Backbone of each chain as nested JSON, in Angstrom:
{
  "chains": [
    {"id": "A", "residues": [
      {"number": 1, "name": "MET", "atoms": {"N": [3.55, 4.529, 24.696], "CA": [2.515, 3.871, 23.725], "C": [2.325, 4.563, 22.48]}},
      {"number": 2, "name": "ALA", "atoms": {"N": [3.475, 4.547, 21.571], "CA": [3.252, 5.472, 20.291], "C": [2.213, 4.867, 19.48]}},
      {"number": 3, "name": "LYS", "atoms": {"N": [1.75, 3.645, 19.516], "CA": [0.827, 3.163, 18.528], "C": [-0.443, 3.712, 18.901]}},
      {"number": 4, "name": "VAL", "atoms": {"N": [-0.891, 3.858, 20.331], "CA": [-2.136, 4.561, 20.692], "C": [-2.237, 5.893, 20.077]}},
      {"number": 5, "name": "GLY", "atoms": {"N": [-0.943, 6.73, 20.097], "CA": [-0.95, 8.074, 19.758], "C": [-1.352, 7.998, 18.199]}},
      {"number": 6, "name": "VAL", "atoms": {"N": [-0.807, 7.158, 17.409], "CA": [-1.035, 7.19, 15.927], "C": [-2.387, 6.772, 15.804]}},
      {"number": 7, "name": "LYS", "atoms": {"N": [-2.851, 5.747, 16.531], "CA": [-4.372, 5.436, 16.239], "C": [-5.306, 6.529, 16.422]}},
      {"number": 8, "name": "ALA", "atoms": {"N": [-4.93, 7.333, 17.447], "CA": [-5.869, 8.65, 17.84], "C": [-5.758, 9.617, 16.722]}},
      {"number": 9, "name": "GLN", "atoms": {"N": [-4.86, 9.721, 15.944], "CA": [-4.919, 10.565, 14.87], "C": [-5.886, 10.264, 13.68]}},
      {"number": 10, "name": "GLY", "atoms": {"N": [-6.229, 8.893, 13.651], "CA": [-7.069, 8.525, 12.717], "C": [-6.452, 8.088, 11.4]}},
      {"number": 11, "name": "VAL", "atoms": {"N": [-7.077, 7.292, 10.792], "CA": [-6.487, 6.635, 9.522], "C": [-6.351, 7.633, 8.498]}},
      {"number": 12, "name": "ASP", "atoms": {"N": [-7.179, 8.583, 8.157], "CA": [-7.066, 9.652, 7.347], "C": [-5.837, 10.372, 7.499]}},
      {"number": 13, "name": "GLU", "atoms": {"N": [-5.467, 10.874, 8.626], "CA": [-4.227, 11.369, 8.894], "C": [-3.143, 10.601, 8.481]}},
      {"number": 14, "name": "MET", "atoms": {"N": [-3.241, 9.386, 8.877], "CA": [-1.923, 8.475, 8.592], "C": [-1.803, 8.431, 7.052]}},
      {"number": 15, "name": "LEU", "atoms": {"N": [-2.884, 8.227, 6.267], "CA": [-2.625, 8.193, 4.934], "C": [-2.221, 9.73, 4.275]}},
      {"number": 16, "name": "GLN", "atoms": {"N": [-2.668, 10.806, 5.053], "CA": [-2.339, 12.159, 4.726], "C": [-0.92, 12.237, 4.907]}},
      {"number": 17, "name": "HIS", "atoms": {"N": [-0.283, 11.739, 6.081], "CA": [1.159, 11.783, 6.216], "C": [2.023, 11.271, 5.223]}},
      {"number": 18, "name": "LEU", "atoms": {"N": [1.509, 10.165, 4.632], "CA": [2.406, 9.647, 3.438], "C": [2.23, 10.485, 2.268]}},
      {"number": 19, "name": "GLN", "atoms": {"N": [1.127, 11.18, 2.054], "CA": [1.058, 12.005, 0.892], "C": [2.078, 13.153, 0.869]}},
      {"number": 20, "name": "GLN", "atoms": {"N": [2.621, 13.329, 2.098], "CA": [3.568, 14.492, 2.135], "C": [4.867, 14.094, 1.632]}},
      {"number": 21, "name": "PHE", "atoms": {"N": [5.164, 12.792, 1.482], "CA": [6.363, 12.493, 0.881], "C": [6.323, 12.823, -0.618]}},
      {"number": 22, "name": "LYS", "atoms": {"N": [7.692, 13.174, -1.061], "CA": [7.744, 13.712, -2.405], "C": [7.258, 12.612, -3.416]}},
      {"number": 23, "name": "GLY", "atoms": {"N": [6.475, 13.024, -4.372], "CA": [6.013, 12.263, -5.53], "C": [5.038, 11.141, -5.12]}},
      {"number": 24, "name": "VAL", "atoms": {"N": [4.453, 11.168, -3.95], "CA": [3.361, 10.145, -3.674], "C": [2.24, 10.369, -4.359]}},
      {"number": 25, "name": "VAL", "atoms": {"N": [1.729, 9.384, -5.246], "CA": [0.558, 9.679, -6.057], "C": [-0.7, 9.309, -5.168]}},
      {"number": 26, "name": "GLY", "atoms": {"N": [-0.554, 8.309, -4.621], "CA": [-1.839, 7.852, -3.73], "C": [-1.505, 6.703, -2.922]}},
      {"number": 27, "name": "THR", "atoms": {"N": [-2.387, 6.432, -1.896], "CA": [-2.295, 5.46, -0.999], "C": [-3.664, 4.728, -0.757]}},
      {"number": 28, "name": "MET", "atoms": {"N": [-3.7, 3.558, -0.557], "CA": [-4.904, 2.821, -0.294], "C": [-4.918, 1.634, 0.539]}},
      {"number": 29, "name": "VAL", "atoms": {"N": [-5.89, 1.193, 1.169], "CA": [-5.862, 0.051, 1.999], "C": [-7.035, -0.753, 1.437]}},
      {"number": 30, "name": "VAL", "atoms": {"N": [-6.669, -1.945, 1.017], "CA": [-7.72, -2.934, 0.685], "C": [-7.715, -4.231, 1.485]}},
      {"number": 31, "name": "ASN", "atoms": {"N": [-8.993, -4.899, 1.562], "CA": [-8.878, -6.152, 2.363], "C": [-8.296, -7.279, 1.665]}},
      {"number": 32, "name": "LYS", "atoms": {"N": [-8.254, -8.477, 2.104], "CA": [-7.645, -9.482, 1.354], "C": [-8.217, -9.906, 0.156]}},
      {"number": 33, "name": "ASP", "atoms": {"N": [-9.511, -9.556, -0.216], "CA": [-10.26, -9.948, -1.212], "C": [-10.14, -8.805, -2.331]}},
      {"number": 34, "name": "GLY", "atoms": {"N": [-9.43, -7.623, -1.897], "CA": [-9.208, -6.573, -2.903], "C": [-10.377, -5.431, -2.711]}},
      {"number": 35, "name": "VAL", "atoms": {"N": [-11.148, -5.501, -1.748], "CA": [-12.194, -4.375, -1.561], "C": [-11.424, -3.265, -0.994]}},
      {"number": 36, "name": "PRO", "atoms": {"N": [-11.413, -2.026, -1.685], "CA": [-10.896, -0.775, -1.156], "C": [-11.693, -0.258, -0.042]}},
      {"number": 37, "name": "LEU", "atoms": {"N": [-10.913, -0.155, 1.089], "CA": [-11.382, 0.333, 2.316], "C": [-11.199, 1.868, 2.648]}},
      {"number": 38, "name": "LYS", "atoms": {"N": [-10.046, 2.175, 2.308], "CA": [-9.539, 3.56, 2.373], "C": [-8.761, 3.939, 1.274]}},
      {"number": 39, "name": "SER", "atoms": {"N": [-8.944, 5.077, 0.686], "CA": [-8.105, 5.581, -0.396], "C": [-7.955, 6.979, -0.414]}},
      {"number": 40, "name": "SER", "atoms": {"N": [-6.693, 7.302, -0.741], "CA": [-6.441, 8.75, -1.033], "C": [-6.71, 9.131, -2.476]}},
      {"number": 41, "name": "PHE", "atoms": {"N": [-6.906, 8.17, -3.328], "CA": [-7.076, 8.535, -4.758], "C": [-8.59, 9.223, -4.965]}},
      {"number": 42, "name": "PRO", "atoms": {"N": [-8.569, 10.34, -5.517], "CA": [-9.772, 11.141, -5.604], "C": [-10.915, 10.272, -6.399]}},
      {"number": 43, "name": "ASP", "atoms": {"N": [-10.448, 9.41, -7.324], "CA": [-11.322, 8.725, -8.248], "C": [-11.519, 7.326, -7.823]}},
      {"number": 44, "name": "GLU", "atoms": {"N": [-12.738, 7.036, -7.489], "CA": [-13.0, 5.514, -6.915], "C": [-12.717, 4.458, -7.919]}},
      {"number": 45, "name": "LYS", "atoms": {"N": [-12.987, 4.893, -9.271], "CA": [-12.782, 3.878, -10.204], "C": [-11.218, 3.464, -10.53]}},
      {"number": 46, "name": "ARG", "atoms": {"N": [-10.396, 4.546, -10.231], "CA": [-8.954, 4.353, -10.248], "C": [-8.563, 3.45, -9.045]}},
      {"number": 47, "name": "ALA", "atoms": {"N": [-9.072, 3.565, -7.857], "CA": [-8.67, 2.719, -6.836], "C": [-9.131, 1.274, -7.052]}},
      {"number": 48, "name": "ILE", "atoms": {"N": [-10.2, 1.18, -7.678], "CA": [-10.74, -0.227, -7.969], "C": [-9.816, -0.901, -8.969]}},
      {"number": 49, "name": "GLU", "atoms": {"N": [-9.397, -0.064, -10.143], "CA": [-8.528, -0.549, -11.027], "C": [-7.308, -0.956, -10.381]}},
      {"number": 50, "name": "ILE", "atoms": {"N": [-6.674, -0.255, -9.587], "CA": [-5.422, -0.643, -8.94], "C": [-5.579, -1.902, -8.179]}},
      {"number": 51, "name": "SER", "atoms": {"N": [-6.533, -1.913, -7.464], "CA": [-6.807, -2.953, -6.5], "C": [-7.049, -4.37, -7.387]}},
      {"number": 52, "name": "THR", "atoms": {"N": [-7.69, -4.147, -8.396], "CA": [-8.005, -5.313, -9.514], "C": [-6.741, -5.883, -10.028]}},
      {"number": 53, "name": "GLU", "atoms": {"N": [-5.697, -4.938, -10.282], "CA": [-4.565, -5.369, -10.921], "C": [-3.592, -5.902, -9.692]}},
      {"number": 54, "name": "LEU", "atoms": {"N": [-3.368, -5.34, -8.529], "CA": [-2.413, -5.566, -7.614], "C": [-2.832, -6.834, -6.674]}},
      {"number": 55, "name": "THR", "atoms": {"N": [-4.098, -6.814, -6.377], "CA": [-4.49, -7.855, -5.261], "C": [-4.233, -9.36, -5.696]}},
      {"number": 56, "name": "PRO", "atoms": {"N": [-4.438, -9.783, -6.977], "CA": [-4.338, -11.056, -7.314], "C": [-2.716, -11.389, -7.235]}},
      {"number": 57, "name": "LEU", "atoms": {"N": [-2.005, -10.447, -7.752], "CA": [-0.497, -10.454, -7.787], "C": [0.054, -10.581, -6.289]}},
      {"number": 58, "name": "CYS", "atoms": {"N": [-0.478, -9.838, -5.254], "CA": [-0.125, -9.992, -4.075], "C": [-0.46, -11.221, -3.284]}},
      {"number": 59, "name": "ILE", "atoms": {"N": [-1.705, -11.768, -3.679], "CA": [-2.179, -12.924, -3.236], "C": [-1.264, -14.077, -3.63]}},
      {"number": 60, "name": "LYS", "atoms": {"N": [-0.928, -13.996, -4.877], "CA": [0.087, -15.049, -5.493], "C": [1.41, -14.972, -4.607]}},
      {"number": 61, "name": "ALA", "atoms": {"N": [1.86, -13.809, -4.523], "CA": [3.188, -13.57, -3.775], "C": [3.03, -14.189, -2.332]}},
      {"number": 62, "name": "LYS", "atoms": {"N": [2.015, -13.895, -1.778], "CA": [1.764, -14.578, -0.285], "C": [1.839, -16.046, -0.414]}},
      {"number": 63, "name": "GLU", "atoms": {"N": [1.218, -16.567, -1.334], "CA": [1.147, -18.188, -1.558], "C": [2.639, -18.579, -1.753]}},
      {"number": 64, "name": "MET", "atoms": {"N": [3.301, -17.947, -2.797], "CA": [4.495, -18.279, -3.08], "C": [5.573, -18.141, -1.73]}},
      {"number": 65, "name": "CYS", "atoms": {"N": [5.372, -17.262, -0.903], "CA": [6.237, -17.152, 0.246], "C": [5.862, -18.233, 1.119]}},
      {"number": 66, "name": "SER", "atoms": {"N": [4.588, -18.459, 1.271], "CA": [4.109, -19.613, 2.067], "C": [4.696, -20.913, 1.746]}},
      {"number": 67, "name": "HIS", "atoms": {"N": [4.521, -21.204, 0.355], "CA": [5.005, -22.539, -0.101], "C": [6.639, -22.695, -0.12]}},
      {"number": 68, "name": "MET", "atoms": {"N": [7.205, -21.646, -0.609], "CA": [8.685, -21.639, -1.052], "C": [9.611, -21.608, 0.289]}},
      {"number": 69, "name": "VAL", "atoms": {"N": [9.259, -20.81, 1.24], "CA": [10.082, -20.581, 2.413], "C": [9.293, -20.76, 3.683]}},
      {"number": 70, "name": "SER", "atoms": {"N": [8.071, -21.233, 3.576], "CA": [7.121, -21.271, 4.742], "C": [7.281, -20.053, 5.598]}},
      {"number": 71, "name": "ASP", "atoms": {"N": [7.0, -19.074, 4.98], "CA": [7.101, -17.654, 5.795], "C": [5.944, -16.875, 5.307]}},
      {"number": 72, "name": "GLU", "atoms": {"N": [5.761, -15.745, 5.835], "CA": [4.713, -14.736, 5.71], "C": [5.153, -13.532, 4.98]}},
      {"number": 73, "name": "LEU", "atoms": {"N": [4.611, -13.141, 3.814], "CA": [4.764, -12.03, 3.183], "C": [4.585, -10.83, 3.844]}},
      {"number": 74, "name": "GLN", "atoms": {"N": [5.523, -9.711, 3.901], "CA": [5.345, -8.484, 4.624], "C": [5.2, -7.344, 3.883]}},
      {"number": 75, "name": "PHE", "atoms": {"N": [6.137, -7.385, 2.714], "CA": [6.303, -6.277, 1.862], "C": [6.65, -6.51, 0.551]}},
      {"number": 76, "name": "VAL", "atoms": {"N": [6.036, -5.887, -0.496], "CA": [6.496, -6.041, -1.869], "C": [6.684, -4.74, -2.521]}},
      {"number": 77, "name": "GLN", "atoms": {"N": [7.847, -4.583, -3.269], "CA": [8.197, -3.293, -3.864], "C": [8.348, -3.464, -5.315]}},
      {"number": 78, "name": "PHE", "atoms": {"N": [7.602, -2.778, -6.229], "CA": [7.717, -3.034, -7.636], "C": [8.315, -1.683, -8.052]}},
      {"number": 79, "name": "GLN", "atoms": {"N": [9.53, -1.638, -8.843], "CA": [10.308, -0.484, -9.368], "C": [9.998, -0.543, -10.836]}},
      {"number": 80, "name": "THR", "atoms": {"N": [9.458, 0.585, -11.38], "CA": [9.296, 0.799, -12.786], "C": [10.379, 1.889, -13.152]}},
      {"number": 81, "name": "LYS", "atoms": {"N": [10.352, 2.187, -14.492], "CA": [11.176, 3.302, -14.741], "C": [10.8, 4.672, -14.202]}},
      {"number": 82, "name": "LYS", "atoms": {"N": [9.41, 4.809, -13.897], "CA": [8.987, 6.137, -13.358], "C": [8.403, 6.025, -12.056]}},
      {"number": 83, "name": "HIS", "atoms": {"N": [7.864, 4.858, -11.727], "CA": [7.142, 4.807, -10.399], "C": [7.843, 3.612, -9.44]}},
      {"number": 84, "name": "GLU", "atoms": {"N": [7.373, 3.751, -8.145], "CA": [7.627, 2.728, -7.136], "C": [6.187, 2.461, -6.705]}},
      {"number": 85, "name": "ILE", "atoms": {"N": [5.9, 1.099, -6.634], "CA": [4.704, 0.578, -6.031], "C": [5.071, -0.166, -4.951]}},
      {"number": 86, "name": "MET", "atoms": {"N": [4.609, 0.092, -3.783], "CA": [4.788, -0.502, -2.384], "C": [3.577, -1.057, -1.898]}},
      {"number": 87, "name": "VAL", "atoms": {"N": [3.803, -2.418, -1.425], "CA": [2.658, -3.038, -0.784], "C": [3.136, -3.618, 0.562]}},
      {"number": 88, "name": "VAL", "atoms": {"N": [2.411, -3.168, 1.633], "CA": [2.642, -3.831, 2.938], "C": [1.493, -4.888, 3.079]}},
      {"number": 89, "name": "ALA", "atoms": {"N": [1.847, -6.141, 3.334], "CA": [0.853, -7.18, 3.349], "C": [0.657, -7.604, 4.758]}},
      {"number": 90, "name": "ASP", "atoms": {"N": [-0.499, -8.114, 4.968], "CA": [-0.837, -8.668, 6.3], "C": [-1.903, -9.941, 5.897]}},
      {"number": 91, "name": "PRO", "atoms": {"N": [-2.14, -10.814, 6.906], "CA": [-3.022, -11.705, 6.54], "C": [-4.513, -11.259, 6.043]}},
      {"number": 92, "name": "ASN", "atoms": {"N": [-4.798, -10.099, 6.503], "CA": [-6.225, -9.515, 6.142], "C": [-6.169, -8.524, 5.306]}},
      {"number": 93, "name": "TYR", "atoms": {"N": [-5.14, -7.674, 5.096], "CA": [-5.154, -6.456, 4.459], "C": [-4.011, -6.314, 3.61]}},
      {"number": 94, "name": "PHE", "atoms": {"N": [-4.014, -5.349, 2.496], "CA": [-2.944, -4.953, 1.737], "C": [-2.87, -3.326, 1.87]}},
      {"number": 95, "name": "PHE", "atoms": {"N": [-1.79, -2.696, 2.139], "CA": [-1.649, -1.324, 2.24], "C": [-0.73, -0.879, 0.835]}},
      {"number": 96, "name": "ILE", "atoms": {"N": [-1.235, -0.12, 0.027], "CA": [-0.576, 0.196, -1.139], "C": [-0.349, 1.538, -1.428]}},
      {"number": 97, "name": "VAL", "atoms": {"N": [0.951, 1.801, -1.745], "CA": [1.559, 3.227, -1.872], "C": [2.161, 3.255, -3.457]}},
      {"number": 98, "name": "ILE", "atoms": {"N": [1.717, 4.312, -4.104], "CA": [2.086, 4.498, -5.429], "C": [2.94, 5.847, -5.386]}},
      {"number": 99, "name": "GLN", "atoms": {"N": [4.201, 5.723, -5.913], "CA": [5.007, 6.888, -5.928], "C": [5.664, 7.104, -7.111]}},
      {"number": 100, "name": "ASN", "atoms": {"N": [5.689, 8.421, -7.561], "CA": [6.551, 8.807, -8.753], "C": [7.616, 9.691, -8.184]}},
      {"number": 101, "name": "PRO", "atoms": {"N": [8.716, 8.95, -7.865], "CA": [9.696, 9.915, -7.106], "C": [10.413, 11.047, -7.789]}},
      {"number": 102, "name": "SER", "atoms": {"N": [10.322, 10.969, -9.131], "CA": [10.945, 12.22, -9.812], "C": [9.898, 13.418, -10.134]}},
      {"number": 103, "name": "ALA", "atoms": {"N": [8.557, 13.149, -9.593], "CA": [7.614, 14.108, -9.656], "C": [7.928, 15.347, -8.719]}},
      {"number": 104, "name": "ALA", "atoms": {"N": [7.857, 16.585, -9.098], "CA": [8.213, 17.586, -8.222], "C": [7.066, 17.713, -6.924]}}
    ]},
    {"id": "B", "residues": [
      {"number": 1, "name": "PRO", "atoms": {"N": [-4.471, -20.737, -21.686], "CA": [-5.766, -19.91, -21.686], "C": [-5.57, -18.643, -20.739]}},
      {"number": 2, "name": "ALA", "atoms": {"N": [-6.162, -17.618, -21.1], "CA": [-6.03, -16.25, -20.365], "C": [-6.558, -16.542, -18.907]}},
      {"number": 3, "name": "ALA", "atoms": {"N": [-5.958, -15.833, -18.007], "CA": [-6.393, -15.848, -16.557], "C": [-7.601, -15.169, -16.543]}},
      {"number": 4, "name": "ALA", "atoms": {"N": [-8.405, -15.734, -15.586], "CA": [-9.794, -15.229, -15.427], "C": [-9.533, -13.85, -14.726]}},
      {"number": 5, "name": "LYS", "atoms": {"N": [-10.407, -12.952, -15.123], "CA": [-10.297, -11.555, -14.451], "C": [-10.6, -11.607, -13.037]}},
      {"number": 6, "name": "PHE", "atoms": {"N": [-9.827, -10.983, -12.207], "CA": [-9.973, -10.912, -10.856], "C": [-11.258, -10.062, -10.55]}},
      {"number": 7, "name": "GLU", "atoms": {"N": [-12.128, -10.62, -9.828], "CA": [-13.275, -9.951, -9.439], "C": [-13.371, -9.428, -7.903]}},
      {"number": 8, "name": "ILE", "atoms": {"N": [-13.582, -8.201, -7.676], "CA": [-13.634, -7.706, -6.403], "C": [-15.004, -7.848, -5.799]}},
      {"number": 9, "name": "PRO", "atoms": {"N": [-15.211, -8.615, -4.637], "CA": [-16.543, -8.711, -4.182], "C": [-17.206, -7.424, -3.68]}},
      {"number": 10, "name": "GLN", "atoms": {"N": [-18.487, -7.437, -3.709], "CA": [-19.147, -6.298, -3.153], "C": [-19.123, -6.338, -1.657]}},
      {"number": 11, "name": "MET", "atoms": {"N": [-19.054, -5.067, -1.068], "CA": [-19.208, -4.98, 0.429], "C": [-20.114, -3.8, 0.782]}},
      {"number": 12, "name": "SER", "atoms": {"N": [-21.086, -3.943, 1.585], "CA": [-21.878, -2.799, 1.916], "C": [-21.226, -1.696, 2.791]}},
      {"number": 13, "name": "GLU", "atoms": {"N": [-21.756, -0.61, 2.658], "CA": [-21.217, 0.543, 3.487], "C": [-21.018, 0.187, 4.939]}},
      {"number": 14, "name": "GLN", "atoms": {"N": [-21.989, -0.42, 5.403], "CA": [-22.246, -0.775, 6.779], "C": [-20.939, -1.803, 7.296]}},
      {"number": 15, "name": "GLN", "atoms": {"N": [-20.832, -2.899, 6.329], "CA": [-19.667, -3.691, 6.613], "C": [-18.27, -3.026, 6.473]}},
      {"number": 16, "name": "ARG", "atoms": {"N": [-18.057, -2.081, 5.63], "CA": [-16.888, -1.437, 5.292], "C": [-16.679, -0.615, 6.403]}},
      {"number": 17, "name": "ARG", "atoms": {"N": [-17.562, 0.079, 7.16], "CA": [-17.506, 0.92, 8.215], "C": [-17.086, 0.097, 9.481]}},
      {"number": 18, "name": "GLU", "atoms": {"N": [-17.738, -1.169, 9.599], "CA": [-17.497, -1.965, 10.711], "C": [-15.729, -2.385, 10.664]}},
      {"number": 19, "name": "VAL", "atoms": {"N": [-15.451, -2.754, 9.342], "CA": [-13.89, -3.005, 9.245], "C": [-13.075, -1.948, 9.637]}},
      {"number": 20, "name": "ILE", "atoms": {"N": [-13.229, -0.775, 9.035], "CA": [-12.353, 0.257, 9.144], "C": [-12.37, 0.804, 10.582]}},
      {"number": 21, "name": "GLU", "atoms": {"N": [-13.299, 0.492, 11.476], "CA": [-13.342, 0.969, 12.756], "C": [-12.855, -0.165, 13.798]}},
      {"number": 22, "name": "SER", "atoms": {"N": [-12.535, -1.442, 13.057], "CA": [-12.117, -2.494, 13.938], "C": [-10.573, -2.134, 14.395]}},
      {"number": 23, "name": "SER", "atoms": {"N": [-10.288, -2.845, 15.443], "CA": [-8.871, -2.517, 16.026], "C": [-7.735, -3.214, 15.009]}},
      {"number": 24, "name": "SER", "atoms": {"N": [-8.188, -4.302, 14.581], "CA": [-7.119, -5.041, 13.555], "C": [-6.711, -4.22, 12.397]}},
      {"number": 25, "name": "PHE", "atoms": {"N": [-7.858, -3.411, 11.993], "CA": [-7.545, -2.462, 10.821], "C": [-6.659, -1.305, 11.224]}},
      {"number": 26, "name": "LEU", "atoms": {"N": [-7.123, -0.694, 12.29], "CA": [-6.346, 0.444, 12.86], "C": [-4.944, 0.079, 13.046]}},
      {"number": 27, "name": "ASP", "atoms": {"N": [-4.836, -1.11, 13.677], "CA": [-3.206, -1.524, 13.957], "C": [-2.547, -1.762, 12.831]}},
      {"number": 28, "name": "PHE", "atoms": {"N": [-3.417, -2.402, 11.712], "CA": [-2.539, -2.605, 10.648], "C": [-2.162, -1.292, 9.764]}},
      {"number": 29, "name": "VAL", "atoms": {"N": [-3.018, -0.258, 9.883], "CA": [-2.756, 1.063, 9.088], "C": [-1.531, 1.612, 9.752]}},
      {"number": 30, "name": "ALA", "atoms": {"N": [-1.514, 1.551, 11.19], "CA": [-0.478, 2.201, 11.973], "C": [0.801, 1.498, 11.57]}},
      {"number": 31, "name": "HIS", "atoms": {"N": [0.87, 0.264, 11.531], "CA": [1.965, -0.529, 11.243], "C": [2.426, -0.158, 9.763]}},
      {"number": 32, "name": "ALA", "atoms": {"N": [1.468, -0.414, 8.919], "CA": [1.867, -0.192, 7.452], "C": [2.212, 1.209, 7.111]}},
      {"number": 33, "name": "THR", "atoms": {"N": [1.699, 2.248, 7.679], "CA": [2.054, 3.571, 7.557], "C": [3.594, 3.751, 7.831]}},
      {"number": 34, "name": "HIS", "atoms": {"N": [3.894, 3.146, 9.071], "CA": [5.341, 3.293, 9.644], "C": [6.238, 2.614, 8.66]}},
      {"number": 35, "name": "LEU", "atoms": {"N": [5.869, 1.437, 8.055], "CA": [6.705, 0.645, 7.316], "C": [6.897, 1.381, 5.921]}},
      {"number": 36, "name": "ALA", "atoms": {"N": [5.809, 1.871, 5.385], "CA": [5.727, 2.591, 4.077], "C": [6.5, 3.92, 4.182]}},
      {"number": 37, "name": "ALA", "atoms": {"N": [6.447, 4.626, 5.254], "CA": [7.197, 5.844, 5.58], "C": [8.772, 5.525, 5.337]}},
      {"number": 38, "name": "LYS", "atoms": {"N": [9.12, 4.365, 6.166], "CA": [10.468, 4.055, 5.97], "C": [11.064, 3.818, 4.65]}},
      {"number": 39, "name": "ALA", "atoms": {"N": [9.983, 3.083, 3.813], "CA": [10.412, 2.721, 2.287], "C": [10.459, 3.979, 1.488]}},
      {"number": 40, "name": "LEU", "atoms": {"N": [9.655, 4.904, 1.868], "CA": [9.73, 6.101, 1.06], "C": [10.978, 6.86, 1.242]}},
      {"number": 41, "name": "GLU", "atoms": {"N": [11.393, 6.902, 2.587], "CA": [12.641, 7.509, 2.977], "C": [13.762, 6.881, 2.192]}},
      {"number": 42, "name": "VAL", "atoms": {"N": [13.807, 5.49, 2.138], "CA": [14.793, 4.883, 1.583], "C": [14.978, 5.14, 0.12]}},
      {"number": 43, "name": "ALA", "atoms": {"N": [13.652, 5.159, -0.487], "CA": [13.64, 5.444, -1.969], "C": [14.092, 6.809, -2.239]}},
      {"number": 44, "name": "GLU", "atoms": {"N": [13.709, 7.771, -1.534], "CA": [14.255, 9.148, -1.648], "C": [15.803, 9.237, -1.637]}},
      {"number": 45, "name": "ARG", "atoms": {"N": [16.333, 8.572, -0.637], "CA": [17.713, 8.548, -0.572], "C": [18.286, 7.993, -1.779]}},
      {"number": 46, "name": "GLY", "atoms": {"N": [17.835, 6.801, -2.14], "CA": [18.308, 6.274, -3.542], "C": [18.172, 6.918, -4.607]}},
      {"number": 47, "name": "LEU", "atoms": {"N": [17.21, 7.822, -4.739], "CA": [16.975, 8.71, -5.887], "C": [18.007, 9.817, -5.869]}},
      {"number": 48, "name": "ASN", "atoms": {"N": [18.479, 10.276, -4.598], "CA": [19.327, 11.277, -4.564], "C": [20.751, 10.792, -4.864]}},
      {"number": 49, "name": "ILE", "atoms": {"N": [21.109, 9.563, -4.469], "CA": [22.317, 8.912, -4.632], "C": [22.41, 8.692, -6.269]}},
      {"number": 50, "name": "ARG", "atoms": {"N": [21.32, 8.312, -6.91], "CA": [21.492, 8.241, -8.389], "C": [21.551, 9.551, -8.976]}},
      {"number": 51, "name": "LYS", "atoms": {"N": [20.779, 10.635, -8.412], "CA": [20.983, 11.963, -9.066], "C": [22.334, 12.502, -9.046]}},
      {"number": 52, "name": "ASN", "atoms": {"N": [23.016, 12.322, -7.811], "CA": [24.239, 12.847, -7.561], "C": [25.394, 12.135, -8.454]}},
      {"number": 53, "name": "TYR", "atoms": {"N": [25.071, 10.797, -8.627], "CA": [25.953, 10.032, -9.397], "C": [25.871, 10.531, -10.85]}},
      {"number": 54, "name": "ALA", "atoms": {"N": [24.642, 10.682, -11.426], "CA": [24.506, 11.237, -12.713], "C": [25.03, 12.544, -12.817]}},
      {"number": 55, "name": "GLU", "atoms": {"N": [25.071, 13.304, -11.951], "CA": [25.52, 14.585, -12.018], "C": [27.049, 14.643, -12.076]}},
      {"number": 56, "name": "ASP", "atoms": {"N": [27.712, 13.677, -11.347], "CA": [29.202, 13.586, -11.263], "C": [29.757, 12.969, -12.711]}},
      {"number": 57, "name": "GLU", "atoms": {"N": [28.929, 12.142, -13.081], "CA": [29.231, 11.493, -14.519], "C": [29.199, 12.632, -15.623]}}
    ]}
  ]
}
């Protein structure tokens, strides 16, 4: 039961694990309304800014998938010149990872 | 017209604690961490391929 093992490590450890990937700027989990529940960003204001920008976009993407293909959104990835923004979606939560892959 | 600014509702510390201790939250984070780790690995591989390609050029 790998899942139980991961759960036992705790959420902080799981987020910490992702921080070990090259260039990961921060990770956060928000609820479906955009309320930050857990964040690795040191600044709470920054976490709220990110959630305020990303949550409505992800809600829209969820609606679009539901209407267009009658399916449930699972993952969204934004690629910019310098960053990758990844969002894992669920009916109740969004898990956000921001990465700057070229950062040492 | 400009879109209305997205407002994040308030949540008390007690409510937040209840959510992050719920099994649905823990299950989601476990699942999402796994998926994000895979995506990060793929992104890193893609970056290496692009880097090698640029060096060859």
